[in-house]
C-alpha positions in Angstrom: 116.3 -58.8 -92.0 115.2 -56.2 -94.8 114.9 -52.8 -93.8 111.0 -52.8 -94.4 110.8 -55.5 -91.9 111.0 -52.2 -88.9 109.9 -49.6 -91.5 106.3 -51.1 -92.8 106.0 -47.9 -94.7 109.1 -46.9 -96.3 110.8 -44.6 -94.0 114.3 -45.4 -94.4 115.6 -42.1 -96.1 117.5 -39.2 -94.8 115.8 -37.6 -91.6 115.3 -33.8 -93.3 113.0 -32.3 -90.9 111.3 -29.1 -92.0 111.7 -25.8 -90.4 109.2 -24.5 -87.5 106.3 -22.8 -89.3 106.6 -24.7 -92.7 103.2 -26.6 -93.6 105.3 -29.7 -93.8 105.9 -29.3 -89.8 104.8 -32.5 -88.0 105.6 -34.5 -90.5 108.7 -37.0 -90.6 110.6 -39.1 -93.1 108.2 -40.3 -96.2 105.4 -37.7 -94.8 104.6 -39.6 -92.0 103.0 -38.1 -89.1 104.6 -37.5 -85.8 102.3 -38.5 -83.2 104.2 -36.4 -80.3 104.3 -33.4 -82.3 100.7 -33.1 -82.8 98.5 -30.6 -80.8 95.2 -32.2 -81.8 95.3 -35.8 -81.8 91.2 -36.3 -82.2 91.7 -34.5 -85.5 94.7 -36.3 -86.8 93.4 -39.6 -86.2 90.6 -38.8 -88.6 92.7 -37.7 -91.0 94.7 -40.5 -90.7 91.5 -42.5 -91.2 90.9 -41.1 -94.4 94.2 -41.2 -95.9 95.2 -45.0 -95.2 92.1 -46.7 -93.7 91.5 -48.5 -90.4 95.4 -48.8 -89.6 98.0 -46.3 -90.7 101.5 -45.8 -90.4 102.9 -42.9 -87.9 106.0 -42.4 -86.3 106.6 -42.0 -82.5 109.8 -40.0 -80.8 113.3 -40.1 -82.7 111.1 -41.0 -86.0 110.4 -44.9 -84.6 108.1 -46.1 -87.2 104.6 -47.7 -85.8 101.3 -48.8 -86.6 97.9 -47.1 -85.2 95.3 -49.2 -85.4 92.1 -46.7 -85.8 89.2 -49.3 -86.4 86.9 -50.6 -84.2 86.9 -54.1 -86.0 90.5 -54.0 -86.4 91.4 -53.5 -82.8 89.4 -55.9 -81.7 90.8 -58.7 -83.9 94.3 -57.5 -82.8 93.8 -58.0 -79.2 92.0 -61.2 -79.3 94.3 -62.9 -81.7 97.1 -63.9 -79.3 98.6 -66.3 -81.9 99.4 -63.4 -84.1 100.2 -60.4 -81.9 101.7 -60.0 -78.2 102.7 -57.6 -75.8 106.4 -58.9 -75.4 108.4 -55.7 -76.9 111.5 -57.9 -77.3 110.5 -59.1 -80.6 109.9 -55.5 -81.7 112.1 -54.8 -84.8 113.1 -51.2 -84.3 113.9 -52.3 -80.8 116.1 -55.1 -82.0 117.9 -53.3 -84.1 119.0 -50.3 -82.0 116.5 -47.6 -83.2 115.0 -47.6 -79.9 117.2 -45.7 -77.6 117.5 -46.9 -73.9 116.2 -43.3 -73.0 113.3 -43.0 -75.5 110.7 -41.0 -73.7 108.1 -44.3 -74.3 110.7 -46.9 -73.0 109.2 -47.1 -69.5 105.8 -48.0 -71.1 107.2 -50.4 -74.2 110.0 -52.0 -72.2 109.4 -55.6 -71.1 108.6 -56.3 -67.6 107.8 -59.9 -66.0 104.3 -58.9 -65.3 100.7 -60.5 -66.6 99.9 -57.6 -69.2 103.5 -58.7 -71.0 103.4 -62.4 -70.7 102.0 -65.0 -72.9 100.9 -68.7 -72.7 101.4 -70.6 -69.3 103.1 -67.8 -67.7 100.3 -65.3 -68.5 97.8 -67.9 -67.4 99.9 -67.9 -63.7 100.3 -64.3 -63.4 97.0 -63.3 -64.4 95.4 -66.0 -62.6 96.9 -64.6 -59.4 95.7 -61.2 -60.0 92.6 -62.0 -61.1 91.9 -64.5 -58.1 92.9 -61.5 -55.9 90.4 -59.1 -57.2 87.7 -61.6 -57.1 87.7 -61.5 -53.3 86.7 -57.8 -53.1 83.5 -57.9 -51.3 81.8 -55.0 -54.1 79.1 -54.0 -51.6 81.7 -53.1 -48.9 83.8 -51.4 -51.3 80.7 -49.3 -52.4 80.2 -48.3 -48.7 83.9 -47.1 -48.3 83.9 -45.3 -51.9 80.9 -43.7 -50.4 82.4 -42.8 -47.0 85.5 -41.7 -49.0 83.6 -39.2 -50.8 82.5 -37.6 -47.9 85.7 -37.0 -46.2 87.0 -35.5 -49.3 83.7 -33.3 -49.9 84.1 -32.4 -46.2 87.5 -30.8 -47.1 85.7 -27.8 -49.1 82.2 -28.0 -49.0 82.1 -25.2 -46.6 83.9 -22.8 -48.7 81.5 -22.8 -51.8 84.0 -23.6 -54.4 86.7 -26.1 -55.3 88.8 -27.8 -58.0 87.1 -31.2 -58.6 90.4 -32.5 -60.1 92.9 -31.2 -57.7 90.5 -31.6 -54.8 88.4 -34.7 -55.8 89.2 -36.7 -58.6 92.8 -36.9 -58.0 92.3 -37.8 -54.4 89.3 -40.7 -54.1 90.6 -43.3 -56.7 94.0 -42.9 -54.5 92.0 -43.5 -51.4 90.0 -46.4 -52.6 92.8 -47.8 -54.2 95.2 -47.8 -50.8 92.0 -49.5 -49.3 91.8 -52.3 -51.7 95.6 -52.9 -51.6 95.9 -53.0 -47.6 97.5 -49.8 -47.0 95.1 -47.4 -45.9 97.3 -45.7 -43.6 99.5 -44.8 -46.3 96.9 -42.6 -48.4 98.0 -39.0 -48.2 98.7 -36.2 -50.4 102.3 -37.0 -51.0 101.4 -40.2 -52.2 98.9 -38.6 -54.6 101.4 -36.1 -55.8 104.0 -38.9 -56.3 101.7 -41.2 -58.5 100.4 -38.4 -60.5 104.5 -36.9 -61.1 105.7 -40.1 -62.0 102.6 -40.7 -64.7 103.3 -37.2 -65.9 107.1 -38.1 -66.5 108.4 -35.1 -65.3 112.2 -34.2 -64.0 111.5 -35.7 -60.4 109.4 -38.6 -62.0 112.1 -40.9 -60.9 112.1 -39.9 -57.5 108.2 -40.1 -57.2 108.5 -43.3 -58.7 110.9 -44.6 -56.3 108.6 -43.4 -53.2 105.6 -45.3 -54.6 107.6 -48.3 -55.1 108.9 -48.1 -51.3 105.7 -47.7 -50.2 104.7 -51.3 -52.0 108.1 -53.2 -51.2 107.3 -52.3 -47.3 103.4 -53.6 -47.9 104.7 -56.5 -49.6 107.0 -57.4 -46.6 104.4 -56.7 -44.2 102.0 -58.8 -45.8 104.5 -61.6 -46.2 105.2 -61.7 -42.9 101.4 -61.1 -41.8 98.6 -61.8 -44.4 95.3 -59.9 -44.0 91.9 -59.5 -45.9 93.5 -57.7 -48.8 94.5 -57.7 -52.6 98.2 -57.9 -51.7 97.7 -60.8 -49.1 95.9 -62.5 -51.7 98.4 -62.3 -54.4 101.2 -63.6 -51.8 99.3 -66.4 -50.7 97.7 -67.3 -54.0 98.8 -70.9 -55.3 100.6 -69.3 -58.2 103.6 -68.4 -55.4 104.2 -65.1 -56.6 107.5 -63.9 -55.7 108.1 -60.6 -53.4 109.3 -58.7 -56.7 106.3 -60.2 -59.0 103.7 -59.3 -55.9 105.3 -55.9 -55.9 105.1 -55.2 -59.6 101.8 -56.2 -60.0 100.8 -54.1 -57.2 102.4 -51.0 -58.9 100.5 -52.1 -61.8 97.2 -52.4 -60.4 97.6 -48.9 -58.6 99.0 -46.9 -61.6 96.6 -48.3 -64.1 93.6 -48.2 -61.8 94.3 -44.9 -60.3 95.3 -42.9 -63.7 92.2 -44.4 -65.6 89.7 -44.0 -63.0 91.1 -40.3 -62.2 90.6 -39.6 -66.0 87.2 -41.3 -65.9 85.6 -39.2 -62.9 87.1 -35.9 -64.4 85.3 -36.8 -68.0 82.0 -37.6 -66.2 81.8 -34.4 -64.1 82.9 -32.2 -66.9 80.2 -33.6 -69.2 77.7 -33.1 -66.2 78.5 -29.9 -65.9 78.9 -28.3 -69.8 76.1 -30.4 -71.2 72.7 -29.2 -69.9 70.6 -32.1 -71.8 73.0 -34.9 -70.2 72.6 -33.4 -66.8 68.9 -33.0 -67.4 68.7 -36.5 -68.4 70.5 -37.5 -65.0 68.2 -35.2 -62.9 65.0 -36.7 -64.5 65.7 -40.3 -64.3 66.1 -40.9 -68.0 69.6 -42.0 -67.2 71.2 -43.5 -64.5 75.2 -42.4 -63.1 76.4 -46.1 -64.4 74.7 -45.0 -68.0 76.3 -41.9 -67.7 79.7 -43.3 -67.0 79.4 -46.1 -69.8 78.5 -43.0 -72.2 81.9 -41.4 -71.4 83.8 -44.2 -71.7 82.5 -44.1 -75.2 83.2 -40.6 -75.9 86.4 -39.9 -73.8 87.8 -43.1 -72.8 90.7 -42.8 -69.9 93.4 -44.0 -72.2 93.6 -42.7 -76.0 96.3 -45.6 -77.0 98.0 -48.2 -75.1 101.5 -49.3 -75.9 101.9 -51.7 -77.6 101.0 -54.8 -79.6 103.5 -56.6 -81.7 103.5 -58.9 -85.0 104.4 -62.4 -84.2 104.1 -62.9 -87.7 103.2 -61.8 -91.1 100.1 -60.8 -91.5 97.4 -58.5 -92.9 95.2 -56.2 -91.2 92.9 -53.3 -92.2 94.6 -53.7 -95.4 97.8 -53.0 -94.6 100.4 -55.8 -94.7 102.1 -56.3 -91.5 105.5 -57.9 -91.0 106.6 -59.7 -88.2 108.5 -57.4 -85.4 106.0 -54.3 -86.4 104.7 -52.5 -83.5 101.1 -51.5 -83.5 99.4 -48.7 -80.9 95.9 -50.2 -79.6 94.1 -47.1 -79.6 90.5 -47.0 -78.0 89.7 -43.3 -78.6 89.8 -43.5 -82.6 88.0 -46.8 -82.6 85.3 -45.5 -80.3 84.2 -43.1 -82.9 84.9 -45.5 -85.9 81.5 -44.2 -88.2 81.6 -48.2 -89.1 79.8 -48.6 -85.6 79.0 -44.8 -84.7 77.6 -43.2 -87.9 75.9 -40.6 -85.2 78.2 -39.7 -82.6 75.6 -37.6 -80.9 73.2 -40.9 -80.6 73.0 -42.3 -77.2 75.0 -45.6 -76.5 73.2 -46.4 -73.6 73.1 -50.1 -72.8 75.9 -50.5 -75.2 79.2 -51.9 -73.8 81.2 -52.6 -76.7 83.6 -49.6 -76.4 87.2 -51.0 -76.1 88.0 -48.1 -72.8 89.1 -51.2 -71.0 90.6 -53.3 -73.7 89.9 -56.8 -74.8 91.2 -60.1 -75.4 93.6 -61.8 -72.6 94.8 -58.7 -71.6 91.4 -56.9 -71.0 91.5 -55.0 -67.8 91.1 -57.1 -64.7 90.1 -54.3 -62.7 87.5 -52.5 -64.5 84.6 -53.1 -61.9 86.7 -51.3 -59.3 86.9 -48.4 -61.7 83.5 -48.7 -62.8 82.3 -48.7 -59.3 84.8 -45.6 -57.8 83.2 -43.4 -60.9 79.8 -44.6 -60.4 79.7 -44.3 -56.3 81.8 -41.0 -56.6 79.8 -39.1 -58.9 76.5 -39.9 -57.7 77.6 -39.3 -54.0 79.2 -36.1 -55.1 76.1 -34.8 -56.9 74.0 -35.8 -53.9 76.1 -33.5 -51.3 76.4 -30.6 -54.1 73.4 -30.5 -56.3 73.7 -27.1 -57.3 77.3 -27.6 -58.6 77.8 -25.3 -61.6 81.3 -24.5 -63.5 83.2 -21.7 -62.7 84.6 -20.6 -65.6 84.2 -20.4 -69.5 84.4 -23.8 -71.2 87.2 -22.3 -73.4 89.2 -21.6 -70.1 89.7 -25.4 -69.4 93.0 -26.8 -69.7 94.2 -30.1 -70.5 97.6 -32.1 -70.6 97.7 -34.4 -73.7 100.1 -37.1 -74.7 99.8 -39.9 -77.0 98.4 -42.1 -74.6 95.8 -40.1 -72.5 94.4 -36.6 -72.0 94.1 -35.4 -68.1 92.0 -32.4 -67.3 94.2 -29.9 -65.5 91.5 -27.9 -63.5 87.8 -28.2 -63.3 86.9 -25.2 -61.0 83.1 -25.2 -59.8 81.5 -23.3 -57.2 78.3 -24.1 -55.0 76.0 -23.0 -52.2 78.4 -23.8 -48.8 77.2 -26.9 -47.2 78.3 -28.1 -43.8 80.2 -31.3 -43.6 78.7 -34.5 -42.4 79.8 -36.7 -39.8 81.6 -39.7 -41.3 83.1 -41.0 -38.1 80.4 -43.7 -37.2 81.1 -46.6 -39.6 78.0 -48.4 -41.1 76.2 -50.9 -39.0 73.0 -52.4 -38.2 71.6 -50.6 -35.1 69.6 -52.7 -32.5 65.8 -52.9 -32.8 64.0 -50.6 -30.5 61.7 -52.0 -27.9 58.4 -52.4 -28.7 55.5 -49.9 -26.8 53.2 -51.9 -24.6 50.5 -49.7 -25.3 50.7 -49.9 -28.5 46.9 -50.7 -28.9 46.3 -47.0 -29.0 42.5 -47.0 -30.0 41.3 -49.1 -27.2 38.3 -47.2 -25.9 37.9 -45.8 -22.3 34.9 -46.5 -20.2 35.6 -43.9 -17.2 34.9 -40.6 -18.5 36.5 -39.2 -15.4 39.4 -36.8 -16.5 43.0 -38.2 -16.1 44.9 -37.0 -13.1 47.1 -33.8 -13.7 50.6 -34.4 -15.3 52.4 -33.1 -12.4 50.7 -35.8 -10.3 51.8 -38.8 -12.6 55.7 -38.9 -13.1 55.7 -41.5 -15.5 52.7 -42.5 -17.9 50.5 -45.6 -16.8 48.1 -47.6 -18.9 44.6 -46.2 -18.8 41.9 -48.3 -16.7 40.1 -50.8 -18.8 36.0 -51.4 -18.2 36.7 -54.7 -18.5 39.6 -57.3 -19.0 40.7 -57.3 -22.8 42.6 -60.2 -24.3 46.1 -59.8 -25.3 46.8 -60.5 -28.8 49.1 -63.2 -28.4 47.3 -64.9 -26.0 43.7 -64.9 -27.8 42.5 -68.3 -28.1 41.2 -69.4 -31.9 37.3 -69.7 -30.4 34.3 -68.0 -31.7 33.5 -64.5 -30.2 30.0 -64.4 -28.4 28.1 -61.1 -29.6 27.3 -59.1 -26.7 23.8 -58.3 -25.4 22.2 -55.1 -26.6 22.9 -52.5 -23.8 20.3 -51.8 -21.6 17.7 -48.9 -22.3 19.3 -45.3 -21.2 22.8 -46.7 -21.1 25.5 -45.2 -23.2 26.6 -47.4 -26.4 30.2 -48.6 -25.7 32.5 -48.5 -28.8 34.0 -51.8 -29.0 38.1 -51.7 -28.9 40.2 -52.2 -32.2 41.1 -55.8 -31.0 37.3 -56.6 -30.6 36.1 -55.3 -33.7 39.0 -56.9 -35.4 38.3 -60.3 -34.1 34.4 -59.9 -34.9 35.4 -59.2 -38.3 37.3 -62.2 -38.6 35.1 -64.6 -37.2 32.5 -63.5 -39.7 30.3 -61.3 -37.2 
């Protein structure tokens, strides 16, 4: 195999990196940009678009070559062409030739695993069919009620203080609480599980220990549901006709948990930040010109939860975006630059209301199966929070906000806010249909009184009694469909008695 097959841009030259501070710093062999050394990936993507077009060559850690797909059309073509591109990294030429070491920082994302997102053909249909089948059993009306209740519980923790960090105290907790309920382990939700999930995704020194804790939790869940299935996603995965093994169940639970958690946390943070820093955006929400679901979709266009997704691999020699792609080349699916492709968004300030053609959830056979869950959490969570704290405001300058960025995503570190302290809400009562109250027997409140005598004092009447009637009045349910005779005129000097409401209605109904 020729060197060009794994270095599509001609990078097989001695690796002589420029010293720090040099204008060429951040460039690797052949003058290619190292994605992991860029401090502003958004700017770099636009520079690459100008230099190379919709598909550009770049370098990963250890100067491993890869393509990044920047164009909206090109990304869609890649994810929708399983005959040309797949998610199976075992065919990746740099990996086969030993350029990707086992301890490579991106290996956890790239290494092949027996899960639906890496499988193909009949195996992909079997595994994804089980996941989609389990998700299809979710009652989204009940789920939205649970999201609202979980939001109230979380907001109760800080609403009386008048200040909070919406990332550390809200957006990192709500998705985990909801996902634990969906998977079937609501009792496992706690601060430690949240911290371990965040730590495992950040890839810190303790990431392995944190990942082990999460996997142990999912293993216990799998064992419980194998012995006694219930009405939850884990049980439906186990009982699905695809007959998943315990390892397959556990791995897919991990995939759903981590992917949904990270994506929804970022989505919640991005929507809330936009509401707080963009007065026009908030005015549209408050004025009814934009709904919360529309605001969520706008955020998915501007700041997708995942900047890039690792990775797709060419199954054959092909062409994409004017570049020659060889068999075994790797390509990064990149929603962030694709969503701002000038060919689909010539004006980035224009509203994208009603347009769901963004790539935030991917596309093709591997399109995110849980996107409706993420949308529900964001829609209900943001709406419920703004209803509880309508006067919430950013408690720092926008320039003071900090982000942790990687090739895969950009995560807001803190979102400090202030608001008028609010009392906690009672969330102990679960939603239910209350019994219809008994109707009053004296509902005919307009019936006149014939006896002008004053009623007895209240002290002499322990309970209110129906007022005496001058003559028997027909009950509404006993009225016979017979003409009502017109009463004779009153005698001279006798006061005219006003007819009761029911009598007046019957006279009108019968045409008198």
